[in-house]
C-alpha positions as YAML, in Angstrom:
chain: A
units: angstrom
residues:
- id: 1
  name: MET
  ca: [49.21, 97.84, 76.85]
- id: 2
  name: SER
  ca: [51.17, 98.23, 73.63]
- id: 3
  name: THR
  ca: [50.41, 101.07, 71.22]
- id: 4
  name: ILE
  ca: [51.90, 102.36, 67.98]
- id: 5
  name: VAL
  ca: [52.41, 106.12, 68.22]
- id: 6
  name: HIS
  ca: [53.02, 108.03, 64.99]
- id: 7
  name: VAL
  ca: [55.18, 111.11, 65.65]
- id: 8
  name: ASN
  ca: [58.07, 112.76, 63.81]
- id: 9
  name: GLY
  ca: [57.34, 110.63, 60.76]
- id: 10
  name: VAL
  ca: [57.94, 107.33, 62.59]
- id: 11
  name: GLU
  ca: [55.62, 104.66, 64.02]
- id: 12
  name: PHE
  ca: [57.03, 104.15, 67.52]
- id: 13
  name: TYR
  ca: [56.30, 100.93, 69.38]
- id: 14
  name: THR
  ca: [55.34, 101.82, 72.96]
- id: 15
  name: GLU
  ca: [54.08, 100.03, 76.07]
- id: 16
  name: GLN
  ca: [52.39, 101.69, 79.03]
- id: 17
  name: ALA
  ca: [51.20, 100.37, 82.40]
- id: 18
  name: GLY
  ca: [50.38, 101.46, 85.93]
- id: 19
  name: ASP
  ca: [49.26, 104.74, 87.43]
- id: 20
  name: GLY
  ca: [50.97, 107.48, 89.39]
- id: 21
  name: PRO
  ca: [53.79, 109.88, 88.48]
- id: 22
  name: PRO
  ca: [55.09, 109.06, 85.00]
- id: 23
  name: VAL
  ca: [58.43, 107.33, 84.40]
- id: 24
  name: VAL
  ca: [59.94, 106.76, 80.95]
- id: 25
  name: LEU
  ca: [62.40, 103.91, 80.33]
- id: 26
  name: ILE
  ca: [64.86, 104.52, 77.46]
- id: 27
  name: HIS
  ca: [66.94, 101.58, 76.28]
- id: 28
  name: ALA
  ca: [70.62, 101.15, 75.39]
- id: 29
  name: GLY
  ca: [72.04, 101.19, 71.88]
- id: 30
  name: ILE
  ca: [72.67, 97.43, 71.94]
- id: 31
  name: ALA
  ca: [69.12, 96.74, 73.08]
- id: 32
  name: ASP
  ca: [65.47, 97.71, 72.76]
- id: 33
  name: SER
  ca: [62.61, 98.14, 75.23]
- id: 34
  name: ARG
  ca: [62.75, 94.45, 76.19]
- id: 35
  name: MET
  ca: [65.82, 95.19, 78.28]
- id: 36
  name: TRP
  ca: [63.42, 96.73, 80.83]
- id: 37
  name: ASP
  ca: [61.28, 93.58, 81.30]
- id: 38
  name: GLY
  ca: [62.33, 93.34, 84.93]
- id: 39
  name: GLN
  ca: [61.71, 97.01, 85.73]
- id: 40
  name: PHE
  ca: [58.50, 97.62, 83.78]
- id: 41
  name: ASP
  ca: [56.28, 95.61, 86.12]
- id: 42
  name: ALA
  ca: [58.22, 96.57, 89.24]
- id: 43
  name: LEU
  ca: [57.56, 100.27, 88.62]
- id: 44
  name: ALA
  ca: [53.98, 99.88, 87.44]
- id: 45
  name: ASN
  ca: [52.83, 97.47, 90.15]
- id: 46
  name: ALA
  ca: [54.93, 98.55, 93.14]
- id: 47
  name: THR
  ca: [56.77, 95.23, 93.32]
- id: 48
  name: GLY
  ca: [60.26, 94.85, 94.71]
- id: 49
  name: GLY
  ca: [59.76, 97.51, 97.36]
- id: 50
  name: GLY
  ca: [58.90, 100.30, 94.95]
- id: 51
  name: SER
  ca: [55.90, 102.58, 94.50]
- id: 52
  name: ARG
  ca: [53.35, 102.74, 91.73]
- id: 53
  name: HIS
  ca: [54.10, 104.78, 88.63]
- id: 54
  name: THR
  ca: [52.70, 105.22, 85.17]
- id: 55
  name: VAL
  ca: [55.49, 103.61, 83.14]
- id: 56
  name: LEU
  ca: [56.28, 104.07, 79.46]
- id: 57
  name: ARG
  ca: [58.87, 102.10, 77.56]
- id: 58
  name: TYR
  ca: [59.41, 102.38, 73.84]
- id: 59
  name: ASP
  ca: [61.70, 101.31, 71.04]
- id: 60
  name: LEU
  ca: [63.77, 104.14, 69.63]
- id: 61
  name: ARG
  ca: [63.67, 104.56, 65.86]
- id: 62
  name: GLY
  ca: [65.56, 101.72, 64.22]
- id: 63
  name: PHE
  ca: [65.45, 99.51, 67.31]
- id: 64
  name: GLY
  ca: [63.14, 96.65, 68.25]
- id: 65
  name: ARG
  ca: [59.69, 97.07, 66.74]
- id: 66
  name: THR
  ca: [60.15, 100.70, 65.69]
- id: 67
  name: PRO
  ca: [61.32, 100.99, 62.08]
- id: 68
  name: PRO
  ca: [64.08, 103.35, 60.97]
- id: 69
  name: ALA
  ca: [63.36, 106.35, 58.75]
- id: 70
  name: PRO
  ca: [65.62, 108.23, 56.34]
- id: 71
  name: GLY
  ca: [66.70, 111.79, 57.02]
- id: 72
  name: PRO
  ca: [68.05, 113.61, 60.08]
- id: 73
  name: PHE
  ca: [66.65, 113.00, 63.55]
- id: 74
  name: ASP
  ca: [67.35, 113.60, 67.22]
- id: 75
  name: HIS
  ca: [66.43, 110.93, 69.80]
- id: 76
  name: ALA
  ca: [65.77, 113.68, 72.36]
- id: 77
  name: ASP
  ca: [63.30, 115.35, 70.02]
- id: 78
  name: ASP
  ca: [61.59, 112.01, 69.38]
- id: 79
  name: LEU
  ca: [61.16, 111.72, 73.15]
- id: 80
  name: ARG
  ca: [59.67, 115.21, 73.27]
- id: 81
  name: ALA
  ca: [57.20, 114.31, 70.53]
- id: 82
  name: LEU
  ca: [56.14, 111.15, 72.39]
- id: 83
  name: LEU
  ca: [55.59, 113.05, 75.64]
- id: 84
  name: ASP
  ca: [53.62, 115.73, 73.81]
- id: 85
  name: HIS
  ca: [51.43, 113.03, 72.26]
- id: 86
  name: LEU
  ca: [50.76, 111.56, 75.71]
- id: 87
  name: GLY
  ca: [50.19, 114.96, 77.29]
- id: 88
  name: TRP
  ca: [52.88, 114.33, 79.89]
- id: 89
  name: GLU
  ca: [54.35, 117.63, 81.05]
- id: 90
  name: ARG
  ca: [56.80, 116.40, 83.71]
- id: 91
  name: VAL
  ca: [58.43, 112.99, 83.99]
- id: 92
  name: ALA
  ca: [61.22, 110.98, 85.53]
- id: 93
  name: LEU
  ca: [63.59, 109.50, 82.96]
- id: 94
  name: VAL
  ca: [65.46, 106.21, 83.34]
- id: 95
  name: GLY
  ca: [67.99, 105.60, 80.59]
- id: 96
  name: CYS
  ca: [70.78, 103.16, 79.86]
- id: 97
  name: SER
  ca: [73.80, 104.07, 77.69]
- id: 98
  name: LEU
  ca: [72.28, 105.63, 74.55]
- id: 99
  name: GLY
  ca: [69.11, 105.99, 76.60]
- id: 100
  name: SER
  ca: [70.94, 107.87, 79.34]
- id: 101
  name: ARG
  ca: [72.49, 110.18, 76.75]
- id: 102
  name: THR
  ca: [69.03, 110.83, 75.31]
- id: 103
  name: ALA
  ca: [67.59, 111.49, 78.78]
- id: 104
  name: LEU
  ca: [70.40, 113.90, 79.68]
- id: 105
  name: ASP
  ca: [70.10, 115.77, 76.38]
- id: 106
  name: PHE
  ca: [66.34, 116.06, 76.90]
- id: 107
  name: ALA
  ca: [66.83, 117.38, 80.43]
- id: 108
  name: LEU
  ca: [69.06, 120.16, 79.11]
- id: 109
  name: LEU
  ca: [66.71, 121.03, 76.27]
- id: 110
  name: HIS
  ca: [63.53, 120.87, 78.40]
- id: 111
  name: PRO
  ca: [64.56, 121.29, 82.05]
- id: 112
  name: ALA
  ca: [61.05, 122.09, 83.28]
- id: 113
  name: ARG
  ca: [59.81, 118.71, 82.04]
- id: 114
  name: VAL
  ca: [62.23, 116.50, 83.99]
- id: 115
  name: GLU
  ca: [61.68, 115.64, 87.64]
- id: 116
  name: ARG
  ca: [64.44, 113.05, 88.14]
- id: 117
  name: LEU
  ca: [67.13, 111.30, 86.08]
- id: 118
  name: VAL
  ca: [68.50, 107.79, 86.40]
- id: 119
  name: LEU
  ca: [71.55, 107.54, 84.15]
- id: 120
  name: THR
  ca: [72.55, 103.88, 83.88]
- id: 121
  name: SER
  ca: [75.85, 102.96, 82.19]
- id: 122
  name: PRO
  ca: [75.97, 106.59, 81.11]
- id: 123
  name: ALA
  ca: [76.97, 108.07, 77.80]
- id: 124
  name: VAL
  ca: [77.31, 111.84, 77.55]
- id: 125
  name: SER
  ca: [76.99, 113.74, 74.28]
- id: 126
  name: GLY
  ca: [80.10, 115.77, 73.53]
- id: 127
  name: LEU
  ca: [82.25, 114.06, 76.16]
- id: 128
  name: ARG
  ca: [85.72, 113.15, 74.91]
- id: 129
  name: TYR
  ca: [87.32, 109.88, 76.04]
- id: 130
  name: ASP
  ca: [91.10, 109.71, 75.74]
- id: 131
  name: GLY
  ca: [91.62, 106.20, 77.08]
- id: 132
  name: PRO
  ca: [92.65, 103.16, 75.05]
- id: 133
  name: PRO
  ca: [90.07, 101.39, 72.86]
- id: 134
  name: PRO
  ca: [88.79, 97.92, 73.79]
- id: 135
  name: ARG
  ca: [91.02, 95.04, 72.72]
- id: 136
  name: GLN
  ca: [88.40, 93.99, 70.15]
- id: 137
  name: ALA
  ca: [88.44, 97.38, 68.38]
- id: 138
  name: ALA
  ca: [90.57, 96.44, 65.36]
- id: 139
  name: GLU
  ca: [88.69, 93.19, 64.74]
- id: 140
  name: LEU
  ca: [85.39, 95.01, 65.14]
- id: 141
  name: ASP
  ca: [86.39, 97.59, 62.52]
- id: 142
  name: ALA
  ca: [87.47, 94.82, 60.13]
- id: 143
  name: ALA
  ca: [84.23, 92.88, 60.61]
- id: 144
  name: ASP
  ca: [82.19, 96.03, 60.06]
- id: 145
  name: GLU
  ca: [84.14, 96.84, 56.88]
- id: 146
  name: ALA
  ca: [83.53, 93.28, 55.64]
- id: 147
  name: GLY
  ca: [79.79, 93.53, 56.38]
- id: 148
  name: ASP
  ca: [79.94, 90.60, 58.81]
- id: 149
  name: ARG
  ca: [77.09, 91.63, 61.11]
- id: 150
  name: ALA
  ca: [77.16, 88.40, 63.10]
- id: 151
  name: ARG
  ca: [80.81, 88.93, 64.00]
- id: 152
  name: VAL
  ca: [80.21, 92.60, 64.76]
- id: 153
  name: ASN
  ca: [77.39, 91.60, 67.09]
- id: 154
  name: GLU
  ca: [79.50, 89.00, 68.89]
- id: 155
  name: LEU
  ca: [82.34, 91.45, 69.39]
- id: 156
  name: GLU
  ca: [79.95, 94.08, 70.72]
- id: 157
  name: MET
  ca: [78.63, 91.49, 73.15]
- id: 158
  name: GLN
  ca: [82.18, 90.90, 74.33]
- id: 159
  name: ILE
  ca: [82.86, 94.62, 74.76]
- id: 160
  name: TRP
  ca: [79.61, 95.62, 76.44]
- id: 161
  name: VAL
  ca: [77.78, 92.60, 77.88]
- id: 162
  name: ASP
  ca: [80.79, 90.54, 78.97]
- id: 163
  name: GLY
  ca: [82.94, 93.57, 79.78]
- id: 164
  name: PRO
  ca: [86.74, 93.69, 79.76]
- id: 165
  name: ARG
  ca: [87.22, 91.35, 82.72]
- id: 166
  name: ARG
  ca: [84.90, 88.43, 81.87]
- id: 167
  name: GLY
  ca: [84.48, 85.81, 79.20]
- id: 168
  name: PRO
  ca: [81.15, 84.90, 77.58]
- id: 169
  name: ASP
  ca: [80.76, 81.83, 79.78]
- id: 170
  name: GLU
  ca: [80.75, 84.05, 82.88]
- id: 171
  name: VAL
  ca: [77.57, 85.88, 81.84]
- id: 172
  name: ASP
  ca: [74.01, 84.61, 82.27]
- id: 173
  name: PRO
  ca: [73.34, 82.98, 78.86]
- id: 174
  name: ALA
  ca: [69.74, 84.24, 78.79]
- id: 175
  name: VAL
  ca: [70.90, 87.84, 79.29]
- id: 176
  name: ARG
  ca: [73.59, 87.49, 76.65]
- id: 177
  name: GLN
  ca: [71.26, 85.88, 74.10]
- id: 178
  name: LEU
  ca: [68.57, 88.52, 74.53]
- id: 179
  name: ALA
  ca: [71.16, 91.28, 74.16]
- id: 180
  name: TYR
  ca: [72.50, 89.58, 71.01]
- id: 181
  name: ASP
  ca: [69.00, 89.30, 69.54]
- id: 182
  name: MET
  ca: [68.14, 92.92, 70.33]
- id: 183
  name: ASN
  ca: [71.43, 94.22, 68.94]
- id: 184
  name: ALA
  ca: [70.97, 92.22, 65.72]
- id: 185
  name: ILE
  ca: [67.92, 94.38, 64.92]
- id: 186
  name: ALA
  ca: [69.82, 97.58, 65.63]
- id: 187
  name: LEU
  ca: [72.72, 96.50, 63.42]
- id: 188
  name: ALA
  ca: [70.38, 95.59, 60.57]
- id: 189
  name: ASN
  ca: [68.87, 99.09, 60.68]
- id: 190
  name: GLU
  ca: [72.15, 100.94, 61.15]
- id: 191
  name: GLY
  ca: [72.83, 103.71, 58.66]
- id: 192
  name: VAL
  ca: [69.20, 104.54, 57.91]
- id: 193
  name: GLY
  ca: [68.73, 108.15, 58.92]
- id: 194
  name: GLN
  ca: [71.33, 110.42, 60.44]
- id: 195
  name: GLU
  ca: [71.27, 111.49, 64.05]
- id: 196
  name: GLU
  ca: [71.89, 115.21, 64.50]
- id: 197
  name: ARG
  ca: [71.96, 116.03, 68.19]
- id: 198
  name: SER
  ca: [70.93, 119.54, 69.12]
- id: 199
  name: VAL
  ca: [72.90, 119.77, 72.37]
- id: 200
  name: SER
  ca: [76.35, 118.87, 73.70]
- id: 201
  name: ALA
  ca: [75.69, 117.83, 77.26]
- id: 202
  name: ALA
  ca: [79.34, 117.69, 78.32]
- id: 203
  name: GLU
  ca: [79.59, 121.47, 78.05]
- id: 204
  name: ARG
  ca: [76.41, 122.15, 80.06]
- id: 205
  name: LEU
  ca: [76.29, 119.63, 82.88]
- id: 206
  name: GLY
  ca: [76.24, 122.37, 85.49]
- id: 207
  name: GLU
  ca: [72.82, 123.43, 84.19]
- id: 208
  name: VAL
  ca: [71.12, 120.17, 85.17]
- id: 209
  name: GLY
  ca: [68.85, 120.98, 88.10]
- id: 210
  name: ALA
  ca: [67.05, 117.67, 88.56]
- id: 211
  name: PRO
  ca: [68.29, 115.09, 91.07]
- id: 212
  name: VAL
  ca: [70.42, 112.48, 89.28]
- id: 213
  name: LEU
  ca: [71.24, 108.88, 90.15]
- id: 214
  name: VAL
  ca: [74.19, 107.48, 88.20]
- id: 215
  name: VAL
  ca: [74.23, 103.67, 88.10]
- id: 216
  name: VAL
  ca: [77.18, 101.66, 86.77]
- id: 217
  name: GLY
  ca: [78.10, 98.02, 86.57]
- id: 218
  name: GLU
  ca: [81.46, 97.48, 88.24]
- id: 219
  name: LEU
  ca: [82.56, 95.31, 85.28]
- id: 220
  name: ASP
  ca: [81.66, 97.81, 82.56]
- id: 221
  name: ALA
  ca: [84.07, 99.18, 79.97]
- id: 222
  name: ALA
  ca: [86.50, 101.92, 80.99]
- id: 223
  name: ARG
  ca: [84.78, 104.42, 78.71]
- id: 224
  name: THR
  ca: [81.50, 104.11, 80.61]
- id: 225
  name: LEU
  ca: [83.15, 104.31, 84.02]
- id: 226
  name: ALA
  ca: [84.98, 107.45, 82.91]
- id: 227
  name: ALA
  ca: [81.69, 109.01, 81.81]
- id: 228
  name: ALA
  ca: [80.19, 108.23, 85.22]
- id: 229
  name: ASP
  ca: [83.16, 109.91, 86.92]
- id: 230
  name: ALA
  ca: [82.69, 112.98, 84.74]
- id: 231
  name: LEU
  ca: [79.02, 113.18, 85.65]
- id: 232
  name: LEU
  ca: [79.70, 112.92, 89.37]
- id: 233
  name: SER
  ca: [82.32, 115.64, 89.20]
- id: 234
  name: ARG
  ca: [80.19, 118.10, 87.21]
- id: 235
  name: LEU
  ca: [76.54, 117.48, 88.05]
- id: 236
  name: PRO
  ca: [75.34, 119.56, 90.99]
- id: 237
  name: HIS
  ca: [72.76, 117.08, 92.32]
- id: 238
  name: ALA
  ca: [74.11, 113.59, 91.57]
- id: 239
  name: ARG
  ca: [75.06, 110.46, 93.44]
- id: 240
  name: ARG
  ca: [76.47, 107.16, 92.21]
- id: 241
  name: VAL
  ca: [75.64, 103.51, 92.81]
- id: 242
  name: ALA
  ca: [77.88, 100.69, 91.57]
- id: 243
  name: ILE
  ca: [76.35, 97.27, 90.87]
- id: 244
  name: ALA
  ca: [78.62, 94.28, 91.52]
- id: 245
  name: ASN
  ca: [78.91, 91.40, 89.05]
- id: 246
  name: ALA
  ca: [77.42, 93.38, 86.16]
- id: 247
  name: ALA
  ca: [78.71, 95.18, 83.08]
- id: 248
  name: HIS
  ca: [76.83, 97.48, 80.67]
- id: 249
  name: LEU
  ca: [73.32, 96.14, 81.35]
- id: 250
  name: PRO
  ca: [73.22, 96.00, 85.17]
- id: 251
  name: ASN
  ca: [69.42, 96.10, 85.35]
- id: 252
  name: MET
  ca: [69.30, 92.84, 83.36]
- id: 253
  name: GLU
  ca: [72.16, 91.09, 85.13]
- id: 254
  name: GLN
  ca: [71.42, 92.12, 88.71]
- id: 255
  name: PRO
  ca: [67.78, 93.26, 88.85]
- id: 256
  name: ALA
  ca: [67.47, 93.00, 92.64]
- id: 257
  name: ALA
  ca: [70.48, 95.26, 93.24]
- id: 258
  name: TYR
  ca: [69.30, 97.63, 90.52]
- id: 259
  name: HIS
  ca: [65.83, 97.87, 92.04]
- id: 260
  name: ALA
  ca: [67.30, 98.48, 95.50]
- id: 261
  name: ALA
  ca: [69.07, 101.55, 94.13]
- id: 262
  name: VAL
  ca: [66.57, 102.92, 91.63]
- id: 263
  name: LEU
  ca: [63.10, 102.26, 93.05]
- id: 264
  name: PRO
  ca: [63.56, 104.28, 96.29]
- id: 265
  name: PHE
  ca: [65.09, 107.14, 94.27]
- id: 266
  name: LEU
  ca: [62.00, 107.27, 92.05]
- id: 267
  name: ALA
  ca: [59.58, 106.64, 94.93]
- id: 268
  name: HIS
  ca: [60.78, 109.81, 96.66]
- id: 269
  name: TRP
  ca: [59.10, 111.81, 93.91]
- id: 270
  name: LEU
  ca: [55.84, 109.94, 94.45]
- id: 271
  name: LEU
  ca: [55.99, 110.49, 98.20]
- id: 272
  name: THR
  ca: [56.48, 114.23, 97.76]
- id: 273
  name: THR
  ca: [53.96, 114.80, 94.97]
- id: 274
  name: GLY
  ca: [51.29, 112.17, 95.54]
- id: 275
  name: PRO
  ca: [49.73, 109.91, 92.87]
...
């Protein structure tokens, strides 16, 4: 069931299904809630060896079917407002990239409201990366300066969806096209509003008390793999799963392997708390 939820001055597009302990899916910055098509039903209907959950997925402001809004904002505070609207006091959060950063920030700001965290292709607010930029970086900057959104989008597909060790023809064309279409919306809305994060997670990772599953695609960019290493070294209750033959969107590229890692991790909460 899709619903428009008006909170924090924005009309958020949301979808909800299933029953049981609540799980929120938070998409990547090159995507929108459609990236979770394979997981939405699996979690809500106990398919793929999982257990039933009440599942929420939504488009962050400026992504998918949620419009942008001028002025400062914090994705973690938008998540809080959505959960308050739903009356959900405690949830499991499944994020990818920007979504994982949002989930981690929220867990630090509202620790009592987070049962479990799945951080896919993680990004960590405040974490410094000192490695070399992707080979497309200079061309990407030039295309952005020239206002060539189509070229920017293609280069971002190369960096994130293809990854540094594959060409476009080595990626499922349906996955790549959907990612391109989703990212086109994000690029069109870029620059409207200014994100002002209220926490720097890198400095407070030791405070995370919830169990954490870190999921990475083995073919992802070095920056993401470095963030995953940082999380494993600093989070007190974390373990890591690497997905073969996948880059920044492993749940889309290898859904069976992703489900095999994530669904049992989330089902453990259901088994210990009941529906």
